[in-house]
C-alpha positions as CSV (number, residue, x, y, z in Angstrom):
1,M,-14.5,-12.6,14.8
2,T,-16.1,-14.2,17.3
3,S,-13.6,-16.9,19.5
4,R,-12.4,-20.1,18.3
5,S,-14.2,-22.6,20.8
6,G,-15.1,-26.4,20.3
7,A,-19.1,-25.3,20.8
8,A,-21.3,-26.5,18.7
9,S,-22.3,-23.0,17.1
10,P,-19.4,-21.8,14.3
11,S,-17.4,-19.5,14.5
12,E,-16.5,-17.5,11.4
13,V,-13.2,-16.0,10.5
14,H,-13.2,-13.1,8.1
15,N,-10.2,-10.7,8.1
16,H,-10.4,-7.8,5.9
17,I,-6.3,-7.1,4.5
18,D,-6.1,-3.9,2.6
19,G,-5.3,-4.8,-1.1
20,G,-4.8,-1.8,-2.8
21,A,-7.6,-0.8,-4.8
22,A,-9.6,-4.1,-3.9
23,G,-9.3,-6.6,-0.7
24,V,-9.1,-10.0,0.5
25,V,-11.2,-11.5,2.6
26,L,-9.7,-14.3,4.3
27,Q,-11.4,-17.8,4.0
28,A,-13.7,-18.0,6.6
29,G,-14.7,-21.5,8.4
30,T,-16.1,-23.4,10.9
31,I,-15.3,-25.4,14.4
32,T,-16.7,-28.7,15.0
33,G,-15.5,-29.9,18.4
34,D,-11.7,-29.2,17.8
35,V,-11.6,-29.8,13.7
36,W,-11.8,-26.7,11.5
37,V,-13.7,-27.3,8.5
38,A,-12.8,-24.7,5.8
39,A,-15.5,-23.0,3.9
40,P,-15.5,-22.2,0.0
41,R,-13.1,-19.7,-0.8
42,S,-14.4,-16.5,-2.1
43,P,-13.9,-15.4,-5.6
44,H,-10.8,-13.5,-6.8
45,P,-11.4,-9.9,-6.6
46,V,-12.6,-7.8,-9.4
47,P,-10.7,-4.7,-9.6
48,R,-12.5,-1.5,-10.8
49,Q,-9.7,0.8,-10.7
50,L,-10.3,3.3,-13.8
51,P,-11.0,6.5,-12.7
52,P,-14.3,8.3,-13.7
53,S,-14.6,9.2,-17.2
54,P,-15.0,12.9,-18.2
55,S,-18.3,15.0,-17.8
56,H,-18.9,16.1,-21.4
57,F,-16.3,13.8,-23.5
58,T,-16.4,15.0,-26.8
59,S,-15.9,13.0,-30.2
60,R,-12.8,11.2,-30.6
61,T,-14.8,8.6,-32.6
62,G,-11.9,7.5,-34.5
63,E,-9.4,6.7,-31.9
64,L,-11.9,4.7,-29.9
65,A,-12.4,3.0,-33.3
66,V,-8.6,2.3,-33.5
67,L,-8.7,1.2,-30.0
68,D,-11.5,-1.0,-30.8
69,E,-9.8,-2.4,-33.4
70,V,-6.7,-2.9,-31.5
71,A,-8.4,-5.0,-29.0
72,G,-10.2,-7.2,-31.3
73,Q,-7.3,-8.3,-33.9
74,E,-5.2,-11.3,-33.1
75,S,-2.0,-10.5,-31.0
76,G,-0.2,-13.5,-31.3
77,G,-0.9,-14.8,-28.0
78,R,0.1,-11.5,-26.5
79,P,-2.2,-8.9,-24.8
80,A,-3.2,-6.2,-26.9
81,L,-1.0,-3.2,-26.6
82,A,-1.7,0.1,-27.4
83,V,0.3,3.3,-26.9
84,L,-1.6,6.8,-27.0
85,I,0.5,10.2,-27.6
86,G,0.3,13.5,-27.6
87,P,1.0,16.6,-25.5
88,G,0.1,17.3,-21.9
89,G,-3.5,18.2,-21.7
90,V,-4.6,16.6,-25.2
91,G,-7.1,14.1,-23.2
92,K,-5.5,11.1,-23.5
93,T,-6.2,10.1,-20.1
94,A,-9.8,10.9,-20.8
95,L,-9.7,8.9,-24.2
96,A,-8.6,5.7,-22.5
97,V,-10.8,5.6,-19.4
98,T,-13.6,6.5,-21.9
99,W,-13.0,3.3,-23.9
100,G,-12.2,1.1,-21.0
101,A,-15.7,2.3,-19.0
102,R,-17.3,1.5,-22.4
103,Q,-15.5,-1.8,-22.8
104,A,-15.9,-3.2,-19.5
105,G,-17.9,-5.8,-20.5
106,R,-14.8,-6.9,-22.4
107,Y,-12.8,-7.5,-19.4
108,P,-15.1,-9.0,-16.8
109,D,-12.0,-9.3,-14.6
110,G,-11.5,-5.8,-14.3
111,E,-9.7,-3.1,-14.5
112,L,-6.0,-1.8,-13.4
113,Y,-5.4,1.6,-13.6
114,A,-1.7,3.6,-12.6
115,D,-0.5,6.9,-13.0
116,L,3.7,6.5,-13.8
117,R,4.0,9.5,-12.9
118,G,6.6,10.6,-16.3
119,F,6.1,14.0,-16.5
120,S,4.9,15.0,-12.6
121,P,7.3,17.4,-10.6
122,G,8.6,14.4,-8.6
123,P,10.3,11.5,-9.9
124,P,8.7,8.7,-11.5
125,A,6.6,6.0,-10.3
126,R,9.0,3.1,-10.3
127,P,7.9,-0.3,-11.5
128,Q,7.2,-1.5,-8.2
129,E,5.1,0.5,-7.3
130,A,2.5,-0.2,-9.4
131,L,3.2,-3.7,-9.1
132,G,2.8,-4.0,-5.7
133,A,-0.6,-2.0,-6.0
134,F,-1.7,-4.4,-8.7
135,L,-1.1,-7.5,-6.8
136,R,-2.7,-6.2,-3.8
137,A,-5.9,-5.6,-6.2
138,L,-6.1,-8.7,-7.8
139,G,-6.1,-10.5,-4.1
140,V,-2.5,-10.5,-2.8
141,A,-2.4,-9.4,0.5
142,P,0.0,-6.5,1.2
143,E,2.3,-9.4,3.8
144,R,2.6,-11.5,0.2
145,V,3.8,-9.2,-1.9
146,P,7.6,-10.1,-3.4
147,P,9.7,-7.3,-2.5
148,D,11.9,-7.5,-5.5
149,L,10.7,-6.3,-9.2
150,A,11.5,-9.8,-10.6
151,E,9.4,-11.9,-8.5
152,Q,6.8,-9.0,-8.5
153,A,6.6,-9.2,-12.3
154,A,6.7,-13.1,-12.3
155,S,3.6,-13.1,-10.0
156,F,1.7,-10.8,-11.7
157,R,2.2,-12.6,-14.8
158,T,1.2,-16.1,-12.9
159,M,-2.2,-14.0,-11.4
160,T,-3.2,-12.6,-14.9
161,A,-2.7,-16.0,-17.0
162,G,-6.1,-17.0,-18.2
163,R,-7.6,-13.8,-17.1
164,R,-9.3,-10.8,-19.1
165,L,-8.1,-7.6,-17.5
166,L,-7.6,-4.2,-18.9
167,V,-4.7,-2.2,-17.4
168,V,-4.1,1.4,-18.3
169,L,-0.7,2.9,-17.5
170,D,-1.2,6.5,-17.4
171,N,1.7,9.4,-18.2
172,A,4.6,6.7,-18.8
173,F,8.0,7.8,-19.0
174,S,9.9,4.7,-20.6
175,A,9.3,1.7,-22.1
176,A,11.3,-0.2,-18.9
177,Q,8.6,1.4,-16.9
178,V,5.9,-0.1,-18.7
179,R,7.2,-3.7,-19.7
180,P,7.3,-5.2,-16.0
181,L,3.3,-4.1,-16.0
182,I,2.0,-5.8,-19.1
183,P,0.2,-9.1,-17.9
184,A,0.5,-12.6,-19.5
185,S,-2.7,-13.0,-21.1
186,A,-3.8,-12.5,-24.5
187,G,-7.4,-11.6,-23.3
188,C,-5.8,-8.6,-21.9
189,A,-5.2,-5.1,-23.3
190,V,-2.8,-2.5,-22.0
191,L,-3.4,1.0,-23.1
192,V,-0.3,3.4,-22.2
193,T,-0.6,7.1,-22.1
194,S,2.5,9.1,-22.7
195,R,3.9,12.5,-24.1
196,L,7.0,10.5,-25.9
197,R,6.6,7.6,-28.4
198,L,8.3,4.5,-26.7
199,D,9.5,3.1,-29.8
200,G,11.0,0.3,-27.0
201,L,7.5,-1.1,-27.1
202,L,8.0,-2.3,-30.8
203,S,8.8,-5.4,-29.5
204,E,5.7,-5.7,-27.2
205,G,3.4,-5.8,-30.1
206,A,2.4,-2.5,-29.4
207,R,0.5,-0.2,-31.6
208,F,1.1,3.7,-31.7
209,L,-1.9,6.4,-31.9
210,D,-1.5,9.9,-32.2
211,V,-3.9,12.4,-29.8
212,A,-4.0,15.3,-31.5
213,P,-6.2,18.6,-30.2
214,L,-9.6,18.6,-31.1
215,S,-10.8,19.9,-33.9
216,Q,-12.5,22.9,-34.0
217,P,-15.9,21.7,-34.2
218,Q,-15.2,19.4,-31.3
219,A,-13.6,21.7,-29.6
220,V,-16.8,24.2,-29.9
221,E,-19.3,21.2,-28.8
222,L,-17.1,20.5,-25.9
223,V,-17.9,24.0,-25.1
224,A,-21.7,23.9,-25.9
225,R,-22.5,21.0,-23.9
226,A,-20.7,22.1,-20.8
227,V,-22.2,25.3,-20.5
228,G,-25.1,24.7,-22.3
229,R,-26.4,25.4,-26.1
230,T,-29.3,27.5,-25.3
231,R,-26.9,29.7,-23.4
232,V,-23.8,29.9,-26.3
233,A,-26.4,30.0,-29.4
234,G,-26.0,33.4,-30.0
235,E,-22.4,33.7,-29.7
236,L,-20.9,30.8,-31.8
237,D,-18.4,32.8,-33.4
238,E,-16.9,34.1,-29.5
239,V,-17.2,30.2,-29.1
240,A,-14.9,29.2,-31.6
241,E,-12.3,31.9,-30.8
242,L,-12.4,30.7,-27.3
243,A,-11.6,27.1,-28.6
244,S,-8.8,28.6,-30.5
245,L,-7.6,30.6,-27.8
246,C,-7.4,27.4,-25.6
247,G,-5.5,25.4,-28.3
248,R,-8.5,22.8,-28.7
249,L,-7.0,21.2,-25.9
250,P,-9.8,19.5,-23.8
251,I,-8.3,20.5,-20.9
252,A,-8.4,23.9,-21.1
253,L,-11.7,23.8,-23.2
254,R,-13.2,22.6,-19.6
255,V,-11.3,25.2,-17.4
256,A,-13.0,27.7,-19.6
257,A,-16.2,25.9,-20.0
258,A,-16.3,25.7,-15.6
259,R,-15.8,29.3,-15.4
260,L,-18.5,30.3,-17.5
261,A,-20.8,27.8,-16.1
262,S,-20.0,29.3,-12.5
263,R,-21.0,32.7,-14.0
264,P,-24.4,32.4,-15.6
265,R,-24.6,36.3,-16.6
266,W,-21.0,36.4,-18.3
267,P,-21.0,36.5,-22.4
268,V,-18.9,34.4,-24.1
269,A,-16.9,37.7,-25.3
270,R,-16.1,38.5,-21.9
271,V,-13.8,35.5,-21.6
272,V,-12.6,35.6,-24.8
273,A,-11.3,39.3,-24.1
274,E,-9.9,38.8,-20.9
275,L,-8.1,35.7,-22.4
276,G,-6.6,38.4,-25.2
277,D,-5.2,40.4,-22.6
278,E,-2.5,37.6,-22.0
279,R,-1.5,36.5,-25.4
280,S,1.8,38.8,-24.8
281,R,2.6,36.8,-22.0
282,L,2.3,33.7,-23.8
283,A,4.7,34.4,-26.1
284,R,7.4,33.8,-23.0
285,L,6.2,30.4,-22.4
286,T,8.5,28.0,-24.3
287,A,7.2,24.5,-23.4
288,E,5.2,22.9,-26.7
289,G,1.8,22.6,-26.1
290,D,1.7,24.9,-22.8
291,A,0.7,28.0,-24.0
292,P,-2.9,28.2,-24.0
293,V,-3.2,25.9,-21.2
294,A,-1.2,28.5,-18.9
295,A,-3.0,31.4,-20.4
296,M,-6.1,29.7,-19.0
297,F,-4.8,28.5,-15.7
298,D,-4.0,32.1,-15.1
299,W,-7.0,33.3,-15.8
300,S,-8.9,30.9,-13.4
301,Y,-6.1,31.1,-10.8
302,R,-6.6,35.3,-10.6
303,A,-10.4,34.7,-9.8
304,L,-9.8,32.4,-7.1
305,P,-10.6,34.1,-3.6
306,E,-7.2,33.7,-1.7
307,P,-8.0,31.1,0.6
308,A,-8.4,28.6,-2.4
309,A,-5.7,30.5,-4.3
310,K,-3.5,29.5,-1.3
311,A,-4.2,25.7,-0.9
312,Y,-3.9,25.9,-4.8
313,R,-0.1,27.0,-4.5
314,L,0.4,25.2,-1.4
315,L,-1.7,21.7,-2.2
316,S,0.8,21.5,-5.4
317,E,3.7,20.7,-2.9
318,F,2.5,17.8,-1.6
319,P,3.9,14.8,-3.7
320,G,1.7,11.8,-2.6
321,A,-0.9,11.0,-5.8
322,A,-4.1,12.2,-4.1
323,F,-4.9,14.0,-0.5
324,G,-7.9,14.2,1.6
325,V,-9.4,17.2,3.7
326,D,-6.9,16.4,6.7
327,V,-3.8,16.2,4.5
328,A,-5.0,19.7,3.0
329,A,-5.4,21.5,6.4
330,A,-2.2,20.2,7.6
331,A,-0.3,21.6,4.0
332,T,-2.4,24.9,3.9
333,E,-2.8,25.7,7.3
334,L,-6.8,26.8,6.8
335,A,-8.4,25.5,9.7
336,D,-11.5,24.5,7.6
337,P,-10.5,24.0,3.8
338,V,-13.1,22.2,2.2
339,D,-14.3,25.4,1.1
340,A,-11.3,26.2,-0.7
341,L,-10.8,22.6,-2.0
342,Q,-14.9,22.8,-3.4
343,R,-13.7,26.4,-5.1
344,L,-11.0,24.6,-7.1
345,V,-13.0,21.5,-8.0
346,D,-16.0,23.9,-9.3
347,A,-12.6,25.7,-11.3
348,S,-11.7,22.4,-12.7
349,L,-8.2,22.9,-11.2
350,L,-9.0,20.0,-8.7
351,E,-10.3,16.2,-9.3
352,E,-12.2,14.5,-6.9
353,V,-11.3,10.8,-7.1
354,D,-13.9,9.9,-4.6
355,D,-16.1,11.4,-1.8
356,L,-12.7,11.6,0.7
357,R,-9.8,12.3,-1.7
358,Y,-8.7,15.1,-4.5
359,R,-5.7,15.2,-7.5
360,F,-4.2,17.5,-9.5
361,H,-4.0,16.7,-13.3
362,D,0.0,16.9,-13.9
363,L,-0.3,20.2,-15.6
364,V,-2.2,22.1,-13.4
365,R,0.3,20.9,-10.3
366,L,3.0,22.3,-12.6
367,H,1.2,25.6,-12.9
368,A,0.4,25.7,-9.8
369,R,3.9,25.0,-8.4
370,A,4.7,28.5,-10.9
371,Q,2.7,30.7,-8.5
372,H,4.7,32.1,-5.7
373,D,4.3,31.6,-2.1
374,A,6.5,32.1,0.6
375,G,5.4,29.0,2.5
376,R,6.1,26.7,-0.1
377,A,9.3,25.5,1.1
378,E,7.5,24.2,4.5
379,V,4.4,22.4,3.2
380,V,6.1,19.3,2.6
381,P,8.3,18.8,6.2
382,R,4.6,20.2,7.6
383,V,2.7,17.4,6.3
384,A,5.3,14.9,7.4
385,T,5.0,16.4,10.9
386,W,1.4,15.7,10.7
387,F,1.8,12.3,9.4
388,L,4.1,11.5,12.4
389,H,1.8,12.9,15.1
390,E,-0.8,10.8,13.0
391,M,0.8,8.0,12.8
392,T,2.1,7.8,16.3
393,R,-1.3,8.6,17.9
394,A,-2.6,5.1,15.7
395,N,0.8,3.5,17.2
396,L,0.3,3.6,20.4
397,V,-3.0,2.1,19.7
398,V,-1.6,-1.2,17.9
399,I,1.5,-1.6,20.4
400,P,0.7,0.9,23.5
401,N,4.0,0.1,25.2
402,R,6.4,0.1,22.6
403,W,9.9,1.5,23.1
404,R,10.3,4.5,20.4
405,V,13.4,6.8,19.8
406,S,11.1,9.4,18.4
407,P,10.2,12.3,21.4
408,V,6.9,12.4,19.7
409,C,5.0,9.9,21.4
410,E,4.9,11.3,25.0
411,Q,3.1,13.6,24.0
412,Y,-0.2,11.2,23.6
413,R,0.7,8.8,26.5
414,N,-2.2,10.2,28.2
415,T,-4.6,11.4,25.9
416,P,-7.5,9.8,24.7
417,P,-7.2,6.4,22.1
418,A,-7.2,8.0,18.4
419,F,-8.8,4.5,17.7
420,G,-11.4,2.0,19.0
421,S,-9.3,-1.0,18.2
422,G,-6.0,-1.8,17.2
423,R,-7.3,-3.2,13.7
424,A,-9.2,0.2,13.2
425,A,-5.8,1.9,13.6
426,L,-4.0,-0.5,10.9
427,E,-6.2,-0.1,8.6
428,W,-5.9,3.2,8.6
429,L,-2.0,3.4,8.9
430,D,-2.5,0.9,5.5
431,E,-5.2,3.4,3.9
432,Q,-2.1,6.3,4.5
433,L,1.0,4.1,3.7
434,P,1.2,5.1,-0.4
435,N,1.2,9.2,0.7
436,V,3.4,8.1,3.9
437,L,5.8,6.9,1.7
438,A,5.8,9.9,-1.1
439,V,6.3,12.2,2.0
440,L,9.2,10.1,3.3
441,E,10.9,10.0,-0.3
442,E,10.4,14.0,-0.7
443,V,11.8,14.7,3.0
444,V,14.9,12.8,2.7
445,A,15.3,14.5,-1.0
446,R,15.0,17.7,0.7
447,Q,17.4,16.6,3.2
448,H,14.4,17.2,6.3
449,D,16.2,14.4,7.9
450,E,15.1,14.9,11.4
451,V,11.1,14.4,10.8
452,A,12.5,11.8,7.6
453,W,13.9,9.0,10.2
454,Q,11.3,9.5,12.7
455,L,8.5,9.0,10.0
456,C,10.3,5.6,9.0
457,E,10.5,4.5,12.4
458,A,6.7,5.0,12.9
459,L,6.0,2.4,10.0
460,W,6.8,-0.1,12.3
461,E,3.5,-1.0,13.7
462,L,2.2,-1.3,10.1
463,F,5.1,-3.4,8.7
464,L,4.9,-5.6,11.8
465,H,1.7,-6.7,11.3
466,R,1.2,-6.4,7.5
467,K,4.5,-6.4,6.6
468,H,4.8,-4.8,3.0
469,F,8.0,-6.2,2.3
470,P,9.3,-4.3,-0.7
471,R,8.3,-0.7,1.0
472,W,9.8,-2.2,4.6
473,L,12.8,-2.5,2.7
474,R,12.9,0.7,0.7
475,S,11.7,3.3,3.6
476,H,14.2,1.7,5.8
477,E,17.2,2.5,3.2
478,L,15.8,6.3,3.2
479,G,15.2,6.3,7.1
480,I,19.1,4.9,7.9
481,A,20.4,7.3,5.5
482,A,18.5,9.9,6.9
483,A,19.7,9.2,10.1
484,Q,23.3,9.0,9.1
485,R,23.0,12.3,8.1
486,C,21.8,13.4,11.3
487,R,24.4,11.6,13.5
488,N,21.8,10.0,15.3
489,T,23.1,7.0,16.1
490,V,20.6,6.1,18.6
491,A,17.9,6.4,15.7
492,Q,20.4,4.3,13.3
493,A,20.5,1.5,15.5
494,R,16.7,1.4,16.2
495,L,15.9,1.5,12.0
496,R,18.6,-1.3,11.8
497,C,16.8,-3.3,14.0
498,Q,13.3,-2.5,12.2
499,L,15.3,-3.8,9.0
500,G,16.8,-6.5,10.3
501,R,13.2,-7.5,11.5
502,A,12.0,-7.9,7.6
503,Y,15.0,-9.6,6.4
504,L,14.4,-12.5,9.5
505,D,10.3,-12.3,8.7
506,L,12.0,-12.9,4.8
507,G,14.2,-15.8,6.3
508,R,17.1,-13.5,5.1
509,F,19.5,-14.7,8.2
510,E,22.5,-13.2,6.8
511,A,21.2,-10.2,6.0
512,A,19.5,-10.0,9.4
513,E,22.7,-10.6,11.1
514,R,24.5,-7.9,9.0
515,E,21.8,-5.2,9.9
516,C,21.7,-6.2,13.7
517,G,25.6,-6.4,13.8
518,R,25.8,-3.0,13.0
519,A,23.0,-1.9,15.0
520,L,24.6,-3.7,17.8
521,E,28.3,-1.7,17.5
522,L,26.0,1.4,17.1
523,A,23.7,1.1,20.1
524,R,27.1,-0.3,22.0
525,A,28.9,3.1,20.9
526,A,26.0,5.3,22.0
527,G,25.4,3.7,25.4
528,S,21.5,2.8,24.1
529,R,21.0,-0.2,25.7
530,H,17.6,-0.4,24.9
531,N,18.8,-1.0,21.0
532,E,21.5,-3.2,22.3
533,S,19.1,-5.3,23.8
534,V,16.9,-5.3,20.7
535,A,19.7,-5.9,18.3
536,L,20.9,-8.9,20.4
537,D,17.3,-10.4,20.7
538,Q,17.1,-10.2,16.9
539,L,20.7,-11.8,16.2
540,G,19.2,-14.7,18.6
541,T,16.7,-15.1,16.1
542,A,18.4,-15.4,13.4
543,A,21.1,-17.7,14.8
544,Q,18.1,-20.0,15.8
545,G,16.9,-19.6,12.2
546,R,20.2,-20.7,11.2
547,G,19.7,-24.0,13.7
548,D,22.3,-22.3,16.2
549,V,20.9,-23.3,19.6
550,A,23.6,-22.7,21.7
551,T,24.2,-18.9,20.2
552,A,20.2,-17.8,20.3
553,I,20.5,-18.9,23.3
554,A,23.5,-16.6,24.5
555,C,21.9,-13.3,22.4
556,Y,18.6,-14.1,24.1
557,R,20.1,-14.2,27.7
558,G,22.3,-10.9,27.0
559,S,18.7,-8.9,25.7
560,L,17.1,-10.9,29.0
561,E,19.7,-9.2,31.5
562,I,19.6,-5.7,29.8
563,E,15.7,-5.8,29.6
564,G,16.0,-6.5,33.7
565,E,18.7,-3.9,34.1
566,L,16.4,-1.1,32.4
567,G,13.2,-2.4,34.6
568,I,11.1,-3.4,31.4
569,E,9.3,-6.2,32.2
570,R,7.4,-6.7,28.9
571,G,11.1,-7.0,27.7
572,V,11.7,-9.7,30.2
573,A,8.9,-11.6,29.2
574,Q,9.6,-11.2,25.9
575,R,13.2,-13.0,26.1
576,H,11.8,-15.6,28.6
577,R,9.2,-16.5,25.8
578,R,12.0,-16.8,23.2
579,I,14.5,-18.6,25.0
580,G,11.3,-20.9,25.9
581,E,10.9,-21.7,22.6
582,V,14.1,-22.0,20.9
583,L,14.5,-24.8,24.3
584,A,11.4,-26.4,23.2
585,A,12.5,-26.5,19.4
586,A,15.7,-28.5,20.5
587,D,13.7,-31.0,22.4
588,R,14.7,-29.7,25.9
589,A,11.0,-29.2,27.2
590,A,11.8,-29.6,31.2
591,E,14.1,-26.5,30.4
592,A,11.7,-24.6,28.4
593,V,8.4,-24.8,30.6
594,P,9.4,-22.5,33.6
595,H,10.3,-20.2,31.0
596,L,7.4,-20.3,29.2
597,E,5.1,-20.4,32.1
598,L,6.7,-17.3,33.4
599,A,6.4,-15.4,30.6
600,R,2.6,-16.1,30.3
601,R,1.9,-14.9,33.9
602,M,4.1,-11.8,33.4
603,F,2.0,-11.1,30.2
604,A,-1.2,-11.9,31.9
605,G,0.1,-9.3,34.8
606,M,0.3,-6.5,32.6
607,G,-2.7,-7.3,30.7
608,D,-1.2,-8.0,27.3
609,E,-3.6,-10.7,26.3
610,K,-1.6,-10.9,22.6
611,D,1.7,-11.7,23.5
612,E,0.1,-14.0,26.5
613,A,-1.9,-16.2,23.7
614,K,1.4,-16.6,21.7
615,V,2.8,-18.1,25.0
616,L,0.1,-20.5,25.0
617,V,0.6,-22.0,21.8
618,S,4.3,-23.1,22.4
619,L,2.7,-24.3,26.0
620,A,0.1,-26.2,23.9
621,R,2.7,-27.8,21.9
622,L,4.6,-28.8,24.8
623,A,1.2,-30.3,26.8
624,A,0.7,-32.3,23.7
625,R,4.1,-33.5,23.3
626,G,3.6,-34.6,26.8
627,G,0.5,-36.7,26.1
628,D,-1.8,-34.1,27.9
629,V,-4.0,-33.3,24.5
630,P,-6.8,-31.8,26.6
631,S,-5.0,-29.3,27.9
632,A,-3.2,-28.2,24.6
633,T,-6.7,-27.6,22.9
634,E,-8.0,-25.7,25.4
635,R,-4.8,-23.7,25.5
636,L,-5.0,-23.1,21.8
637,K,-8.8,-21.9,22.2
638,R,-7.6,-19.3,24.4
639,A,-5.2,-18.7,22.4
640,W,-7.1,-18.1,19.1
641,A,-10.3,-16.2,21.1
642,V,-7.4,-13.3,21.2
643,L,-5.2,-13.7,17.9
644,S,-8.1,-14.3,15.4
645,E,-9.1,-10.5,16.7
646,S,-5.4,-9.2,16.2
647,G,-5.6,-8.4,12.7
648,S,-2.4,-10.1,11.8
649,P,-3.1,-13.3,9.4
650,V,0.2,-14.3,10.8
651,Y,-0.8,-15.0,13.9
652,Q,-3.8,-16.6,13.5
653,A,-1.9,-18.7,11.3
654,D,0.3,-19.6,14.3
655,V,-2.2,-21.0,16.1
656,L,-3.6,-23.2,13.3
657,V,-0.3,-24.5,13.3
658,G,-0.5,-25.4,17.0
659,F,-3.8,-27.0,16.1
660,A,-2.0,-29.1,13.3
661,D,1.0,-29.7,16.0
662,V,-1.5,-31.0,18.5
663,A,-3.7,-33.2,16.3
664,E,-0.8,-35.2,15.1
665,Y,0.0,-35.9,18.6
666,A,-3.5,-37.2,18.9
667,D,-2.9,-39.2,15.8
668,D,-5.3,-37.4,14.0
669,P,-3.8,-36.8,10.2
670,A,-7.0,-35.7,8.8
671,A,-7.8,-33.1,11.5
672,A,-4.3,-32.0,11.2
673,R,-4.1,-31.6,7.3
674,G,-7.3,-29.4,7.7
675,H,-5.3,-27.4,10.0
676,L,-2.6,-26.6,7.8
677,V,-4.4,-26.1,4.7
678,E,-6.0,-23.1,6.3
679,A,-2.7,-21.9,8.0
680,L,-0.7,-22.3,4.7
681,Q,-3.7,-19.6,2.9
682,L,-2.9,-17.5,6.0
683,Y,0.6,-17.9,5.3
684,E,0.9,-17.6,1.8
685,Q,0.0,-13.3,2.2
686,A,2.9,-12.9,4.7
687,G,5.7,-14.5,2.5
688,G,8.6,-15.7,4.2
689,P,9.4,-19.4,5.1
690,Q,6.5,-20.2,7.0
691,G,4.6,-21.3,3.9
692,E,7.0,-23.7,2.4
693,R,7.4,-25.2,5.5
694,I,3.8,-26.0,6.1
695,R,3.6,-27.0,2.2
696,A,6.3,-29.8,3.0
697,R,4.3,-30.8,5.8
698,L,1.2,-31.3,3.6
699,A,3.6,-33.1,1.3
700,A,4.6,-35.7,4.3
701,H,1.0,-36.1,4.5
702,E,-0.1,-36.9,1.1
703,A,2.9,-39.3,1.1
704,T,1.6,-41.0,3.9
705,D,-1.8,-41.0,2.7
706,T,-1.1,-42.5,-0.3
707,A,1.5,-44.9,0.9
708,P,1.0,-48.8,0.3
709,G,-1.7,-50.3,2.2
710,G,-3.6,-46.8,2.5
711,E,-5.9,-44.6,0.3
712,P,-5.6,-40.9,-0.3
713,G,-7.4,-39.0,2.5
714,Q,-8.0,-42.4,4.6
715,A,-4.6,-42.5,6.8
716,G,-5.6,-42.8,10.4
717,E,-9.2,-43.2,10.1
């Protein structure tokens, strides 16, 4: 972004916020003089989340026709809902995504996809996970996603009202998992795949479609298309036998075809003979539908070179939905896993999500986990440790001087920065968050508690800037439990303070006081003066939020004393800033200014432009209140030049509110309204109480504009 200035040339603001499968570009605008003029808002993002349709998709003409019928019938004001039922590997997902790809024109507002992991080795996905991803994909920035399931579901219904969307919910385990993910609009359609019937969705108007294995001719056709008709023309009887050995299941047929395609001199009869040797072993497999699939996977697995076989075994332990080469290297300890990954893709034992990520089919993952490997138990803690180190390197770019309990940061204090800017580091952290949370859940479940609490602590920089409130709350429940089991009171105090900050940002002051009060007790018991200071600081913020100025100042002064005792210059500056802000809010400007000026000078001396800019906003308000509007405006311009590059819409909105305050002191309500409208658009992405306060101010402006003697939009002109 370019800096906010009064020059005639426009200054554009574009802040990309990760929204799951789709991003949000914040509204652009220009500055003419001191007036912010909003540009037209960008249209809603159109998510395109469906996985690619499988190559050599064969037949399913009847099933596709049924889905056409479901989508076209009158649904009584509800979305069309179809549940595709069948055993693992039968092709339910392929059918759903192929139909969706062919019907893209019917759903111009996009497609949403979620793997609900109902039949994966780990726990099924919680509805909150999928809803959060859907809301982000529909244009809600991570900061704005509500923390509670009911609020998320309500927001999703609001966002989808009047839209034409396709929603594919893959591998559902229960009707309760699905219900919150059903959109509001009759123009939408929902396809659910499951191995269970999910009769509870009858009340939602569901149509149930049984997906059976391919017919024998269809199975033969799939192999012929995948391998090449010319090659199999003289062995159609053998292809038919191969189809039978595969149980006519598409996933097994694709694995067999991949093996043949990669060995152009092999006759089909050789594959049939090799599979025939496994029939005695298949009798011991009891899970319905798994026997032919397991045989096919056994056969393909044994043909892998050892590096690829090792990657197959160990990567199946990774709990995330998809992974990249870097995670594969951490999980397998292969110096360069690219060749191993490609061999697994070529054998149809691994799917390419895109150019950078891979994933397992759930049945393939189960088969891979069944293969013995002595190093299997170390994969999750090893990957967790890798994430901890990489997140720490990113965090040191975002907030270089932050105090951390984890000792890992000391390894990187004097190393070159891992990212070119704090924003780039935040983007990487945002991209990795789903996998980090999956790993955190797993290490806590396996009681690898030492790495678990450190991984939780390392989420601070991302949550501070991007909020992700539902994930913030859940991750810290896990991290605190891990720290408790470690009997690490310092870590527990730290994580309770981090959780308390989430509650502060949400305006839940009682919950914040509960967590920070407990953190204060733990810190004092452990002699952790730094944690004690942080807890006092946040208790001061909670008291300030409740309007208790005296308690707020007392807490801030207590924290200030500790920061001075510890020699933490930045902490001293922060506490002076806090005291100055609470005094300013209490109309005690003469007392506030010395604290704020001292904080500003200290931040400037440390080269901390971001925190200096925040202080400038507070000083600008006081200057305007005292009648010095030019000085106030200049300070805000300086603050904007820094905070517009911060990667945080909240920090940007704070400056815009400062401009609005100064405009009101200058008796320019039209300019104030413009600043408040733009600030509201930014605050709405962060949730919490700020948005409500800005709405109230805008409502007050509107009431003034429409009062007797005034015309809407004419007040003060």
